[in-house]
C-alpha positions in Angstrom: -2.1 58.5 -5.5 -5.5 58.9 -4.0 -6.5 61.7 -1.7 -7.4 59.1 1.0 -3.8 57.7 0.9 -2.3 61.2 1.2 -4.3 61.7 4.3 -3.6 58.3 5.9 -2.5 58.6 9.5 -2.9 62.4 9.5 -5.0 64.2 12.1 -7.4 65.7 9.6 -11.0 66.4 10.6 -13.7 64.6 8.6 -15.4 67.9 7.8 -12.2 69.2 6.1 -12.1 66.1 3.9 -15.8 66.5 3.1 -15.3 70.1 2.2 -12.4 69.2 -0.1 -14.5 66.5 -1.8 -17.4 69.0 -2.2 -15.1 71.5 -3.8 -14.0 69.0 -6.4 -17.5 67.9 -7.0 -18.7 71.5 -7.5 -15.9 72.2 -9.9 -16.8 69.1 -11.9 -20.5 69.9 -11.9 -20.1 73.6 -12.9 -17.4 73.1 -15.5 -18.2 73.7 -19.2 -18.0 70.2 -20.6 -15.6 67.8 -19.1 -13.1 68.7 -16.4 -9.5 67.7 -17.0 -7.6 65.6 -14.5 -5.0 68.4 -14.2 -7.7 70.8 -12.9 -8.9 68.3 -10.4 -5.3 67.7 -9.2 -4.8 71.5 -8.8 -8.0 71.8 -6.8 -6.9 69.0 -4.5 -3.5 70.5 -4.1 -4.9 73.9 -3.2 -7.3 72.3 -0.7 -4.6 70.1 0.9 -2.3 73.0 1.3 -4.8 74.6 3.6 -5.7 71.3 5.4 -2.4 69.5 6.1 1.1 70.2 4.7 2.2 66.6 5.0 -0.8 65.4 3.0 -0.1 68.2 0.5 3.5 67.1 0.0 2.4 63.4 -0.4 -0.1 64.4 -3.1 2.3 66.9 -4.7 5.0 64.3 -5.0 2.9 62.3 -7.4 1.0 65.1 -9.1 4.2 67.1 -9.8 6.2 63.9 -10.4 9.0 64.5 -7.9 12.2 62.7 -8.9 14.6 63.7 -6.2 14.7 64.7 -2.5 15.4 68.3 -3.7 12.0 68.3 -5.2 10.5 67.7 -1.8 12.8 70.3 -0.3 11.8 72.9 -2.8 8.1 72.3 -2.3 8.4 72.3 1.5 10.4 75.6 1.3 7.6 77.1 -0.9 5.0 76.0 1.8 7.1 77.7 4.5 7.4 80.9 2.5 3.6 81.0 1.9 2.9 80.3 5.6 5.2 83.1 6.6 3.6 85.5 4.2 0.1 84.7 5.7 1.3 85.4 9.2 
């Protein structure tokens, strides 16, 4: 699933999207040799977590290969726990 699809119909500022893309590009440029798809996925997940939780869950569902509704529930609970910790 592409990043654009995960952000579809979400109120995400263009500068946040640009920053995420720049972060991925910097990681690819500064990596020693080639960068693995898993690393790119992790960078995107980390960025989406800060930008938009719904987009994060959409991307995570594919990246982490969710199989059941409980996978979504577990990931959403994890987001809530992290959000509460930051407050």
